[in-house]
N, CA, C, O and the ligand as a Tripos MOL2 file, in Angstrom:
@<TRIPOS>MOLECULE
protein
  289   287    73     0     0
PROTEIN
NO_CHARGES

@<TRIPOS>ATOM
      1 N         104.5320 -146.7820  -69.3250 N.3       1 MET1
      2 CA        104.7570 -147.7160  -68.2190 C.3       1 MET1
      3 C         103.5510 -147.7370  -67.2970 C.2       1 MET1
      4 O         102.8440 -146.7390  -67.1540 O.2       1 MET1
      5 N         103.3290 -148.8660  -66.6840 N.am      2 SER2
      6 CA        102.1520 -149.0310  -65.8510 C.3       2 SER2
      7 C         102.5140 -149.0140  -64.3760 C.2       2 SER2
      8 O         103.6890 -149.0450  -64.0110 O.2       2 SER2
      9 N         101.4870 -148.9650  -63.5320 N.am      3 ALA3
     10 CA        101.7080 -148.9960  -62.0860 C.3       3 ALA3
     11 C         102.3900 -150.3010  -61.6870 C.2       3 ALA3
     12 O         103.2100 -150.3290  -60.7700 O.2       3 ALA3
     13 N         102.0390 -151.3870  -62.3890 N.am      4 ALA4
     14 CA        102.6550 -152.6860  -62.0800 C.3       4 ALA4
     15 C         104.1460 -152.6450  -62.3550 C.2       4 ALA4
     16 O         104.9400 -153.2440  -61.6300 O.2       4 ALA4
     17 N         104.5180 -151.9330  -63.4110 N.am      5 LEU5
     18 CA        105.9330 -151.8370  -63.7490 C.3       5 LEU5
     19 C         106.6750 -150.9850  -62.7220 C.2       5 LEU5
     20 O         107.8050 -151.2990  -62.3470 O.2       5 LEU5
     21 N         106.0390 -149.9110  -62.2710 N.am      6 ILE6
     22 CA        106.6400 -149.0970  -61.2060 C.3       6 ILE6
     23 C         106.8620 -149.9560  -59.9750 C.2       6 ILE6
     24 O         107.9000 -149.8770  -59.3180 O.2       6 ILE6
     25 N         105.8500 -150.7890  -59.6730 N.am      7 GLN7
     26 CA        105.9440 -151.6860  -58.5130 C.3       7 GLN7
     27 C         107.1250 -152.6500  -58.6800 C.2       7 GLN7
     28 O         107.8740 -152.9010  -57.7360 O.2       7 GLN7
     29 N         107.2770 -153.1860  -59.8960 N.am      8 ALA8
     30 CA        108.3740 -154.1130  -60.1640 C.3       8 ALA8
     31 C         109.7200 -153.4020  -60.0300 C.2       8 ALA8
     32 O         110.6700 -153.9490  -59.4690 O.2       8 ALA8
     33 N         109.7870 -152.1840  -60.5480 N.am      9 LEU9
     34 CA        111.0070 -151.3900  -60.4220 C.3       9 LEU9
     35 C         111.3000 -151.1170  -58.9510 C.2       9 LEU9
     36 O         112.4440 -151.2020  -58.5060 O.2       9 LEU9
     37 N         110.2550 -150.7910  -58.2090 N.am     10 ALA10
     38 CA        110.4210 -150.4930  -56.7910 C.3      10 ALA10
     39 C         111.0030 -151.6860  -56.0540 C.2      10 ALA10
     40 O         111.8670 -151.5360  -55.1900 O.2      10 ALA10
     41 N         110.5180 -152.8790  -56.4060 N.am     11 GLN11
     42 CA        111.0390 -154.0930  -55.7650 C.3      11 GLN11
     43 C         112.5080 -154.2830  -56.0980 C.2      11 GLN11
     44 O         113.3140 -154.6390  -55.2380 O.2      11 GLN11
     45 N         112.8470 -154.0390  -57.3740 N.am     12 ALA12
     46 CA        114.2370 -154.1710  -57.7890 C.3      12 ALA12
     47 C         115.1150 -153.1590  -57.0550 C.2      12 ALA12
     48 O         116.2220 -153.4800  -56.6240 O.2      12 ALA12
     49 N         114.6090 -151.9380  -56.9200 N.am     13 PHE13
     50 CA        115.3730 -150.8880  -56.2490 C.3      13 PHE13
     51 C         115.5120 -151.1770  -54.7590 C.2      13 PHE13
     52 O         116.5250 -150.8490  -54.1410 O.2      13 PHE13
     53 N         114.4730 -151.7980  -54.1900 N.am     14 ALA14
     54 CA        114.5290 -152.1370  -52.7680 C.3      14 ALA14
     55 C         115.6230 -153.1670  -52.5150 C.2      14 ALA14
     56 O         116.2940 -153.1440  -51.4830 O.2      14 ALA14
     57 N         115.7910 -154.0800  -53.4870 N.am     15 GLN15
     58 CA        116.8200 -155.1080  -53.3380 C.3      15 GLN15
     59 C         118.2020 -154.5700  -53.6910 C.2      15 GLN15
     60 O         119.2030 -154.9750  -53.1010 O.2      15 GLN15
     61 N         118.2490 -153.6630  -54.6500 N.am     16 GLN16
     62 CA        119.5240 -153.0910  -55.0770 C.3      16 GLN16
     63 C         119.4220 -151.5680  -55.0890 C.2      16 GLN16
     64 O         119.2010 -150.9630  -56.1390 O.2      16 GLN16
     65 N         119.5830 -150.9560  -53.9270 N.am     17 PRO17
     66 CA        119.4070 -149.4990  -53.8310 C.3      17 PRO17
     67 C         120.3050 -148.7280  -54.7960 C.2      17 PRO17
     68 O         119.9600 -147.6250  -55.2190 O.2      17 PRO17
     69 N         121.4560 -149.3040  -55.1440 N.am     18 GLY18
     70 CA        122.3790 -148.6120  -56.0320 C.3      18 GLY18
     71 C         121.8460 -148.4260  -57.4440 C.2      18 GLY18
     72 O         122.2970 -147.5540  -58.1860 O.2      18 GLY18
     73 N         120.8690 -149.2690  -57.8040 N.am     19 MET19
     74 CA        120.3340 -149.2500  -59.1590 C.3      19 MET19
     75 C         119.6260 -147.9320  -59.4720 C.2      19 MET19
     76 O         119.8570 -147.3240  -60.5170 O.2      19 MET19
     77 N         118.7640 -147.5030  -58.5530 N.am     20 ALA20
     78 CA        118.0370 -146.2500  -58.7620 C.3      20 ALA20
     79 C         119.0170 -145.0750  -58.7690 C.2      20 ALA20
     80 O         118.8940 -144.1520  -59.5740 O.2      20 ALA20
     81 N         119.9790 -145.1290  -57.8700 N.am     21 VAL21
     82 CA        120.9660 -144.0570  -57.7840 C.3      21 VAL21
     83 C         121.7430 -143.9470  -59.0880 C.2      21 VAL21
     84 O         121.9920 -142.8490  -59.5880 O.2      21 VAL21
     85 N         122.1290 -145.1220  -59.6420 N.am     22 ARG22
     86 CA        122.8630 -145.1200  -60.9160 C.3      22 ARG22
     87 C         122.0230 -144.5350  -62.0360 C.2      22 ARG22
     88 O         122.4970 -143.7160  -62.8240 O.2      22 ARG22
     89 N         120.7520 -144.9710  -62.0950 N.am     23 LEU23
     90 CA        119.8580 -144.4460  -63.1330 C.3      23 LEU23
     91 C         119.7140 -142.9380  -63.0010 C.2      23 LEU23
     92 O         119.8120 -142.2000  -63.9810 O.2      23 LEU23
     93 N         119.4780 -142.4930  -61.7640 N.am     24 LEU24
     94 CA        119.2370 -141.0710  -61.5370 C.3      24 LEU24
     95 C         120.4820 -140.2450  -61.8060 C.2      24 LEU24
     96 O         120.3880 -139.0820  -62.1990 O.2      24 LEU24
     97 N         121.6540 -140.8440  -61.5950 N.am     25 SER25
     98 CA        122.8770 -140.0890  -61.8160 C.3      25 SER25
     99 C         123.1980 -139.9860  -63.3120 C.2      25 SER25
    100 O         123.9250 -139.0850  -63.7300 O.2      25 SER25
    101 N         122.6600 -140.9050  -64.1130 N.am     26 ARG26
    102 CA        122.9160 -140.8510  -65.5620 C.3      26 ARG26
    103 C         121.8700 -140.0060  -66.2780 C.2      26 ARG26
    104 O         122.1840 -139.2670  -67.2110 O.2      26 ARG26
    105 N         120.6170 -140.1240  -65.8270 N.am     27 HIS27
    106 CA        119.5370 -139.3980  -66.4960 C.3      27 HIS27
    107 C         119.3890 -138.0210  -65.8750 C.2      27 HIS27
    108 O         118.5220 -137.7910  -65.0320 O.2      27 HIS27
    109 N         120.2400 -137.1200  -66.3020 N.am     28 VAL28
    110 CA        120.2590 -135.7690  -65.7400 C.3      28 VAL28
    111 C         120.0030 -134.7470  -66.8410 C.2      28 VAL28
    112 O         120.1290 -135.0380  -68.0310 O.2      28 VAL28
    113 N         119.6420 -133.5550  -66.4150 N.am     29 ASP29
    114 CA        119.4560 -132.4310  -67.3230 C.3      29 ASP29
    115 C         120.7960 -132.1170  -67.9920 C.2      29 ASP29
    116 O         121.8050 -131.9250  -67.3130 O.2      29 ASP29
    117 N         120.8000 -132.0670  -69.3260 N.am     30 ASP30
    118 CA        122.0650 -131.7970  -70.0290 C.3      30 ASP30
    119 C         122.3760 -130.3090  -70.0900 C.2      30 ASP30
    120 O         123.3390 -129.8940  -70.7350 O.2      30 ASP30
    121 N         121.5590 -129.5120  -69.4190 N.am     31 GLY31
    122 CA        121.7910 -128.0760  -69.3910 C.3      31 GLY31
    123 C         120.8330 -127.3030  -70.2840 C.2      31 GLY31
    124 O         120.7390 -126.0780  -70.2030 O.2      31 GLY31
    125 N         120.1180 -128.0410  -71.1410 N.am     32 SER32
    126 CA        119.1530 -127.3790  -72.0220 C.3      32 SER32
    127 C         117.7410 -127.9070  -71.8020 C.2      32 SER32
    128 O         116.8670 -127.7620  -72.6560 O.2      32 SER32
    129 N         117.5340 -128.5300  -70.6220 N.am     33 GLY33
    130 CA        116.2020 -129.0280  -70.3040 C.3      33 GLY33
    131 C         115.8950 -130.3770  -70.9260 C.2      33 GLY33
    132 O         114.7360 -130.7880  -70.9920 O.2      33 GLY33
    133 N         116.9470 -131.0750  -71.3880 N.am     34 ARG34
    134 CA        116.7410 -132.4010  -71.9760 C.3      34 ARG34
    135 C         117.6220 -133.4240  -71.2760 C.2      34 ARG34
    136 O         118.6730 -133.1000  -70.7220 O.2      34 ARG34
    137 N         117.1520 -134.6950  -71.3210 N.am     35 CYS35
    138 CA        117.9250 -135.7560  -70.6820 C.3      35 CYS35
    139 C         119.2240 -135.9830  -71.4450 C.2      35 CYS35
    140 O         119.2410 -136.0000  -72.6750 O.2      35 CYS35
    141 N         120.3050 -136.1570  -70.7000 N.am     36 SER36
    142 CA        121.6050 -136.3320  -71.3590 C.3      36 SER36
    143 C         121.7790 -137.7350  -71.9320 C.2      36 SER36
    144 O         122.7370 -137.9790  -72.6650 O.2      36 SER36
    145 N         120.8690 -138.6680  -71.6120 N.am     37 VAL37
    146 CA        121.0150 -140.0430  -72.0630 C.3      37 VAL37
    147 C         119.9340 -140.4650  -73.0450 C.2      37 VAL37
    148 O         120.2120 -141.1630  -74.0200 O.2      37 VAL37
    149 N         118.6860 -140.0350  -72.7860 N.am     38 CYS38
    150 CA        117.5560 -140.5500  -73.5560 C.3      38 CYS38
    151 C         117.4300 -139.9010  -74.9240 C.2      38 CYS38
    152 O         117.4390 -138.6780  -75.0600 O.2      38 CYS38
    153 N         117.3140 -140.7440  -75.9180 N.am     39 PHE39
    154 CA        117.0420 -140.2680  -77.2630 C.3      39 PHE39
    155 C         115.7390 -140.8810  -77.7320 C.2      39 PHE39
    156 O         115.4510 -142.0400  -77.4340 O.2      39 PHE39
    157 N         114.9550 -140.1180  -78.4580 N.am     40 THR40
    158 CA        113.7030 -140.6580  -78.9900 C.3      40 THR40
    159 C         113.5940 -140.3350  -80.4660 C.2      40 THR40
    160 O         114.1300 -139.3380  -80.9510 O.2      40 THR40
    161 N         112.8770 -141.2150  -81.1740 N.am     41 GLY41
    162 CA        112.5260 -140.9270  -82.5530 C.3      41 GLY41
    163 C         113.6590 -141.1100  -83.5430 C.2      41 GLY41
    164 O         114.8080 -141.3360  -83.1640 O.2      41 GLY41
    165 N         113.3190 -141.0100  -84.8060 N.am     42 ALA42
    166 CA        114.2480 -141.2790  -85.8890 C.3      42 ALA42
    167 C         115.3590 -140.2330  -85.9530 C.2      42 ALA42
    168 O         116.4500 -140.5130  -86.4490 O.2      42 ALA42
    169 N         115.0890 -139.0470  -85.4590 N.am     43 HIS43
    170 CA        116.0820 -137.9760  -85.5540 C.3      43 HIS43
    171 C         116.8900 -137.8230  -84.2720 C.2      43 HIS43
    172 O         117.6110 -136.8430  -84.0820 O.2      43 HIS43
    173 N         116.7480 -138.8350  -83.3790 N.am     44 ALA44
    174 CA        117.5280 -138.8510  -82.1440 C.3      44 ALA44
    175 C         117.3970 -137.5540  -81.3660 C.2      44 ALA44
    176 O         118.3810 -136.9990  -80.8770 O.2      44 ALA44
    177 N         116.1560 -137.0790  -81.2610 N.am     45 VAL45
    178 CA        115.9060 -135.8850  -80.4640 C.3      45 VAL45
    179 C         115.9280 -136.2740  -79.0030 C.2      45 VAL45
    180 O         115.2990 -137.2550  -78.6080 O.2      45 VAL45
    181 N         116.6390 -135.5220  -78.2090 N.am     46 ARG46
    182 CA        116.7040 -135.8500  -76.7880 C.3      46 ARG46
    183 C         115.3660 -135.5820  -76.1120 C.2      46 ARG46
    184 O         114.6700 -134.6080  -76.4000 O.2      46 ARG46
    185 N         115.0350 -136.5060  -75.1870 N.am     47 GLN47
    186 CA        113.7940 -136.3540  -74.4380 C.3      47 GLN47
    187 C         113.9050 -135.1960  -73.4750 C.2      47 GLN47
    188 O         114.9620 -134.9120  -72.9100 O.2      47 GLN47
    189 N         112.7610 -134.5310  -73.3090 N.am     48 ARG48
    190 CA        112.7250 -133.4660  -72.3220 C.3      48 ARG48
    191 C         112.9950 -134.0490  -70.9420 C.2      48 ARG48
    192 O         112.5620 -135.1590  -70.6340 O.2      48 ARG48
    193 N         113.7080 -133.3010  -70.1190 N.am     49 TRP49
    194 CA        114.0340 -133.7680  -68.7780 C.3      49 TRP49
    195 C         113.1040 -133.0900  -67.7660 C.2      49 TRP49
    196 O         112.7960 -131.9120  -67.9490 O.2      49 TRP49
    197 N         112.6350 -133.7750  -66.6990 N.am     50 PRO50
    198 CA        112.9340 -135.1780  -66.3830 C.3      50 PRO50
    199 C         112.3020 -136.1430  -67.3740 C.2      50 PRO50
    200 O         111.1150 -136.0540  -67.6880 O.2      50 PRO50
    201 N         113.1210 -137.0610  -67.8580 N.am     51 CYS51
    202 CA        112.6520 -138.0690  -68.8010 C.3      51 CYS51
    203 C         111.8320 -139.1130  -68.0530 C.2      51 CYS51
    204 O         111.7690 -139.1170  -66.8240 O.2      51 CYS51
    205 N         111.2010 -140.0060  -68.8350 N.am     52 GLN52
    206 CA        110.3570 -141.0360  -68.2190 C.3      52 GLN52
    207 C         111.1450 -141.9010  -67.2530 C.2      52 GLN52
    208 O         110.6670 -142.2030  -66.1600 O.2      52 GLN52
    209 N         112.3470 -142.3030  -67.6440 N.am     53 ILE53
    210 CA        113.1320 -143.1950  -66.7870 C.3      53 ILE53
    211 C         113.4550 -142.5100  -65.4680 C.2      53 ILE53
    212 O         113.3650 -143.1200  -64.4030 O.2      53 ILE53
    213 N         113.8340 -141.2360  -65.5470 N.am     54 HIS54
    214 CA        114.1250 -140.4840  -64.3330 C.3      54 HIS54
    215 C         112.8920 -140.4320  -63.4460 C.2      54 HIS54
    216 O         112.9640 -140.6690  -62.2400 O.2      54 HIS54
    217 N         111.7490 -140.1150  -64.0690 N.am     55 TRP55
    218 CA        110.5060 -139.9830  -63.3200 C.3      55 TRP55
    219 C         110.1360 -141.3080  -62.6480 C.2      55 TRP55
    220 O         109.7770 -141.3380  -61.4710 O.2      55 TRP55
    221 N         110.2280 -142.3970  -63.4080 N.am     56 TYR56
    222 CA        109.8670 -143.7000  -62.8440 C.3      56 TYR56
    223 C         110.8580 -144.1410  -61.7750 C.2      56 TYR56
    224 O         110.4720 -144.7830  -60.7980 O.2      56 TYR56
    225 N         112.1090 -143.8090  -61.9510 N.am     57 ALA57
    226 CA        113.1110 -144.1580  -60.9350 C.3      57 ALA57
    227 C         112.8030 -143.4460  -59.6220 C.2      57 ALA57
    228 O         112.9400 -144.0210  -58.5420 O.2      57 ALA57
    229 N         112.3790 -142.1660  -59.7340 N.am     58 ILE58
    230 CA        111.9970 -141.4080  -58.5340 C.3      58 ILE58
    231 C         110.8000 -142.0680  -57.8450 C.2      58 ILE58
    232 O         110.7960 -142.2730  -56.6310 O.2      58 ILE58
    233 N         109.7720 -142.3970  -58.6620 N.am     59 GLN59
    234 CA        108.5680 -143.0190  -58.0970 C.3      59 GLN59
    235 C         108.9140 -144.3440  -57.4280 C.2      59 GLN59
    236 O         108.4760 -144.6230  -56.3120 O.2      59 GLN59
    237 N         109.7070 -145.1530  -58.1250 N.am     60 ALA60
    238 CA        110.0570 -146.4780  -57.6230 C.3      60 ALA60
    239 C         110.9120 -146.3690  -56.3650 C.2      60 ALA60
    240 O         110.7710 -147.1510  -55.4240 O.2      60 ALA60
    241 N         111.8050 -145.3770  -56.3740 N.am     61 GLN61
    242 CA        112.6640 -145.1630  -55.2070 C.3      61 GLN61
    243 C         111.8110 -144.7980  -53.9870 C.2      61 GLN61
    244 O         112.0590 -145.2780  -52.8810 O.2      61 GLN61
    245 N         110.8120 -143.9490  -54.1990 N.am     62 ALA62
    246 CA        109.9260 -143.5440  -53.1140 C.3      62 ALA62
    247 C         109.1440 -144.7480  -52.5910 C.2      62 ALA62
    248 O         108.9910 -144.9320  -51.3830 O.2      62 ALA62
    249 N         108.6510 -145.5660  -53.5280 N.am     63 LEU63
    250 CA        107.9210 -146.7740  -53.1360 C.3      63 LEU63
    251 C         108.8120 -147.7420  -52.3680 C.2      63 LEU63
    252 O         108.4030 -148.3140  -51.3580 O.2      63 LEU63
    253 N         110.0350 -147.9150  -52.8600 N.am     64 ALA64
    254 CA        110.9850 -148.8180  -52.2120 C.3      64 ALA64
    255 C         111.2950 -148.3340  -50.8080 C.2      64 ALA64
    256 O         111.3800 -149.1250  -49.8680 O.2      64 ALA64
    257 N         111.4640 -147.0180  -50.6750 N.am     65 GLU65
    258 CA        111.7520 -146.4240  -49.3730 C.3      65 GLU65
    259 C         110.5720 -146.6520  -48.4180 C.2      65 GLU65
    260 O         110.7570 -146.9860  -47.2480 O.2      65 GLU65
    261 N         109.3540 -146.4620  -48.9500 N.am     66 GLU66
    262 CA        108.1490 -146.6680  -48.1690 C.3      66 GLU66
    263 C         108.0700 -148.0960  -47.6490 C.2      66 GLU66
    264 O         107.7980 -148.3190  -46.4690 O.2      66 GLU66
    265 N         108.3090 -149.0660  -48.5370 N.am     67 SER67
    266 CA        108.1840 -150.4580  -48.1140 C.3      67 SER67
    267 C         109.3200 -150.8330  -47.1710 C.2      67 SER67
    268 O         109.1550 -151.6860  -46.2980 O.2      67 SER67
    269 N         110.4830 -150.1850  -47.3500 N.am     68 ARG68
    270 CA        111.5940 -150.4340  -46.4400 C.3      68 ARG68
    271 C         111.2310 -149.9440  -45.0270 C.2      68 ARG68
    272 O         111.5000 -150.6140  -44.0300 O.2      68 ARG68
    273 N         110.6080 -148.7490  -44.9750 N.am     69 LEU69
    274 CA        110.2180 -148.1880  -43.6820 C.3      69 LEU69
    275 C         109.1300 -149.0370  -43.0240 C.2      69 LEU69
    276 O         109.1130 -149.2110  -41.8060 O.2      69 LEU69
    277 N         108.2110 -149.5690  -43.8640 N.am     70 ARG70
    278 CA        107.1380 -150.4070  -43.3210 C.3      70 ARG70
    279 C         107.6810 -151.7100  -42.7570 C.2      70 ARG70
    280 O         107.1430 -152.2360  -41.7820 O.2      70 ARG70
    281 N         108.7420 -152.2340  -43.3600 N.am     71 SER71
    282 CA        109.2310 -153.5540  -42.9780 C.3      71 SER71
    283 C         110.1600 -153.5070  -41.7630 C.2      71 SER71
    284 O         110.5430 -154.5480  -41.2280 O.2      71 SER71
    285 N         110.5200 -152.2950  -41.3300 N.am     72 THR72
    286 CA        111.4150 -152.2220  -40.1740 C.3      72 THR72
    287 C         110.6640 -151.8150  -38.9090 C.2      72 THR72
    288 O         111.2670 -151.7060  -37.8410 O.2      72 THR72
    289 ZN        116.6860 -140.1890  -69.4800 Zn       73 ZN73
@<TRIPOS>BOND
     1     1     2 1
     2     2     3 1
     3     3     4 2
     4     3     5 am
     5     5     6 1
     6     6     7 1
     7     7     8 2
     8     7     9 am
     9     9    10 1
    10    10    11 1
    11    11    12 2
    12    11    13 am
    13    13    14 1
    14    14    15 1
    15    15    16 2
    16    15    17 am
    17    17    18 1
    18    18    19 1
    19    19    20 2
    20    19    21 am
    21    21    22 1
    22    22    23 1
    23    23    24 2
    24    23    25 am
    25    25    26 1
    26    26    27 1
    27    27    28 2
    28    27    29 am
    29    29    30 1
    30    30    31 1
    31    31    32 2
    32    31    33 am
    33    33    34 1
    34    34    35 1
    35    35    36 2
    36    35    37 am
    37    37    38 1
    38    38    39 1
    39    39    40 2
    40    39    41 am
    41    41    42 1
    42    42    43 1
    43    43    44 2
    44    43    45 am
    45    45    46 1
    46    46    47 1
    47    47    48 2
    48    47    49 am
    49    49    50 1
    50    50    51 1
    51    51    52 2
    52    51    53 am
    53    53    54 1
    54    54    55 1
    55    55    56 2
    56    55    57 am
    57    57    58 1
    58    58    59 1
    59    59    60 2
    60    59    61 am
    61    61    62 1
    62    62    63 1
    63    63    64 2
    64    63    65 am
    65    65    66 1
    66    66    67 1
    67    67    68 2
    68    67    69 am
    69    69    70 1
    70    70    71 1
    71    71    72 2
    72    71    73 am
    73    73    74 1
    74    74    75 1
    75    75    76 2
    76    75    77 am
    77    77    78 1
    78    78    79 1
    79    79    80 2
    80    79    81 am
    81    81    82 1
    82    82    83 1
    83    83    84 2
    84    83    85 am
    85    85    86 1
    86    86    87 1
    87    87    88 2
    88    87    89 am
    89    89    90 1
    90    90    91 1
    91    91    92 2
    92    91    93 am
    93    93    94 1
    94    94    95 1
    95    95    96 2
    96    95    97 am
    97    97    98 1
    98    98    99 1
    99    99   100 2
   100    99   101 am
   101   101   102 1
   102   102   103 1
   103   103   104 2
   104   103   105 am
   105   105   106 1
   106   106   107 1
   107   107   108 2
   108   107   109 am
   109   109   110 1
   110   110   111 1
   111   111   112 2
   112   111   113 am
   113   113   114 1
   114   114   115 1
   115   115   116 2
   116   115   117 am
   117   117   118 1
   118   118   119 1
   119   119   120 2
   120   119   121 am
   121   121   122 1
   122   122   123 1
   123   123   124 2
   124   123   125 am
   125   125   126 1
   126   126   127 1
   127   127   128 2
   128   127   129 am
   129   129   130 1
   130   130   131 1
   131   131   132 2
   132   131   133 am
   133   133   134 1
   134   134   135 1
   135   135   136 2
   136   135   137 am
   137   137   138 1
   138   138   139 1
   139   139   140 2
   140   139   141 am
   141   141   142 1
   142   142   143 1
   143   143   144 2
   144   143   145 am
   145   145   146 1
   146   146   147 1
   147   147   148 2
   148   147   149 am
   149   149   150 1
   150   150   151 1
   151   151   152 2
   152   151   153 am
   153   153   154 1
   154   154   155 1
   155   155   156 2
   156   155   157 am
   157   157   158 1
   158   158   159 1
   159   159   160 2
   160   159   161 am
   161   161   162 1
   162   162   163 1
   163   163   164 2
   164   163   165 am
   165   165   166 1
   166   166   167 1
   167   167   168 2
   168   167   169 am
   169   169   170 1
   170   170   171 1
   171   171   172 2
   172   171   173 am
   173   173   174 1
   174   174   175 1
   175   175   176 2
   176   175   177 am
   177   177   178 1
   178   178   179 1
   179   179   180 2
   180   179   181 am
   181   181   182 1
   182   182   183 1
   183   183   184 2
   184   183   185 am
   185   185   186 1
   186   186   187 1
   187   187   188 2
   188   187   189 am
   189   189   190 1
   190   190   191 1
   191   191   192 2
   192   191   193 am
   193   193   194 1
   194   194   195 1
   195   195   196 2
   196   195   197 am
   197   197   198 1
   198   198   199 1
   199   199   200 2
   200   199   201 am
   201   201   202 1
   202   202   203 1
   203   203   204 2
   204   203   205 am
   205   205   206 1
   206   206   207 1
   207   207   208 2
   208   207   209 am
   209   209   210 1
   210   210   211 1
   211   211   212 2
   212   211   213 am
   213   213   214 1
   214   214   215 1
   215   215   216 2
   216   215   217 am
   217   217   218 1
   218   218   219 1
   219   219   220 2
   220   219   221 am
   221   221   222 1
   222   222   223 1
   223   223   224 2
   224   223   225 am
   225   225   226 1
   226   226   227 1
   227   227   228 2
   228   227   229 am
   229   229   230 1
   230   230   231 1
   231   231   232 2
   232   231   233 am
   233   233   234 1
   234   234   235 1
   235   235   236 2
   236   235   237 am
   237   237   238 1
   238   238   239 1
   239   239   240 2
   240   239   241 am
   241   241   242 1
   242   242   243 1
   243   243   244 2
   244   243   245 am
   245   245   246 1
   246   246   247 1
   247   247   248 2
   248   247   249 am
   249   249   250 1
   250   250   251 1
   251   251   252 2
   252   251   253 am
   253   253   254 1
   254   254   255 1
   255   255   256 2
   256   255   257 am
   257   257   258 1
   258   258   259 1
   259   259   260 2
   260   259   261 am
   261   261   262 1
   262   262   263 1
   263   263   264 2
   264   263   265 am
   265   265   266 1
   266   266   267 1
   267   267   268 2
   268   267   269 am
   269   269   270 1
   270   270   271 1
   271   271   272 2
   272   271   273 am
   273   273   274 1
   274   274   275 1
   275   275   276 2
   276   275   277 am
   277   277   278 1
   278   278   279 1
   279   279   280 2
   280   279   281 am
   281   281   282 1
   282   282   283 1
   283   283   284 2
   284   283   285 am
   285   285   286 1
   286   286   287 1
   287   287   288 2
@<TRIPOS>SUBSTRUCTURE
     1 MET1         2 RESIDUE 1 A MET
     2 SER2         6 RESIDUE 1 A SER
     3 ALA3        10 RESIDUE 1 A ALA
     4 ALA4        14 RESIDUE 1 A ALA
     5 LEU5        18 RESIDUE 1 A LEU
     6 ILE6        22 RESIDUE 1 A ILE
     7 GLN7        26 RESIDUE 1 A GLN
     8 ALA8        30 RESIDUE 1 A ALA
     9 LEU9        34 RESIDUE 1 A LEU
    10 ALA10       38 RESIDUE 1 A ALA
    11 GLN11       42 RESIDUE 1 A GLN
    12 ALA12       46 RESIDUE 1 A ALA
    13 PHE13       50 RESIDUE 1 A PHE
    14 ALA14       54 RESIDUE 1 A ALA
    15 GLN15       58 RESIDUE 1 A GLN
    16 GLN16       62 RESIDUE 1 A GLN
    17 PRO17       66 RESIDUE 1 A PRO
    18 GLY18       70 RESIDUE 1 A GLY
    19 MET19       74 RESIDUE 1 A MET
    20 ALA20       78 RESIDUE 1 A ALA
    21 VAL21       82 RESIDUE 1 A VAL
    22 ARG22       86 RESIDUE 1 A ARG
    23 LEU23       90 RESIDUE 1 A LEU
    24 LEU24       94 RESIDUE 1 A LEU
    25 SER25       98 RESIDUE 1 A SER
    26 ARG26      102 RESIDUE 1 A ARG
    27 HIS27      106 RESIDUE 1 A HIS
    28 VAL28      110 RESIDUE 1 A VAL
    29 ASP29      114 RESIDUE 1 A ASP
    30 ASP30      118 RESIDUE 1 A ASP
    31 GLY31      122 RESIDUE 1 A GLY
    32 SER32      126 RESIDUE 1 A SER
    33 GLY33      130 RESIDUE 1 A GLY
    34 ARG34      134 RESIDUE 1 A ARG
    35 CYS35      138 RESIDUE 1 A CYS
    36 SER36      142 RESIDUE 1 A SER
    37 VAL37      146 RESIDUE 1 A VAL
    38 CYS38      150 RESIDUE 1 A CYS
    39 PHE39      154 RESIDUE 1 A PHE
    40 THR40      158 RESIDUE 1 A THR
    41 GLY41      162 RESIDUE 1 A GLY
    42 ALA42      166 RESIDUE 1 A ALA
    43 HIS43      170 RESIDUE 1 A HIS
    44 ALA44      174 RESIDUE 1 A ALA
    45 VAL45      178 RESIDUE 1 A VAL
    46 ARG46      182 RESIDUE 1 A ARG
    47 GLN47      186 RESIDUE 1 A GLN
    48 ARG48      190 RESIDUE 1 A ARG
    49 TRP49      194 RESIDUE 1 A TRP
    50 PRO50      198 RESIDUE 1 A PRO
    51 CYS51      202 RESIDUE 1 A CYS
    52 GLN52      206 RESIDUE 1 A GLN
    53 ILE53      210 RESIDUE 1 A ILE
    54 HIS54      214 RESIDUE 1 A HIS
    55 TRP55      218 RESIDUE 1 A TRP
    56 TYR56      222 RESIDUE 1 A TYR
    57 ALA57      226 RESIDUE 1 A ALA
    58 ILE58      230 RESIDUE 1 A ILE
    59 GLN59      234 RESIDUE 1 A GLN
    60 ALA60      238 RESIDUE 1 A ALA
    61 GLN61      242 RESIDUE 1 A GLN
    62 ALA62      246 RESIDUE 1 A ALA
    63 LEU63      250 RESIDUE 1 A LEU
    64 ALA64      254 RESIDUE 1 A ALA
    65 GLU65      258 RESIDUE 1 A GLU
    66 GLU66      262 RESIDUE 1 A GLU
    67 SER67      266 RESIDUE 1 A SER
    68 ARG68      270 RESIDUE 1 A ARG
    69 LEU69      274 RESIDUE 1 A LEU
    70 ARG70      278 RESIDUE 1 A ARG
    71 SER71      282 RESIDUE 1 A SER
    72 THR72      286 RESIDUE 1 A THR
    73 ZN73       289 GROUP 0 **** ****
C-alpha cells in the first residue's frame, strides 16, 4: 500500500470513524501472534500480527484524527 492509499483510508475514516474501529476490532492477535482474520498464500497461513490492514488502519486513524484536530 502507498502513502496515497493511507491518505484515502484516512479520509474515509475521518468521514466514518466507526470504520477504523470495526477494522481494528476484527484484526486482532489470535493469541499466537497472528491476525485472526487475515490469511495469505495458497496454504492459508495467517499473517503475522499486527497485519498490514491493522497497521494501515492505525496510520489512517492517526491521520484522520490529526486532520480532525486541524479543522476544529
Ligand atoms: Zn488482519
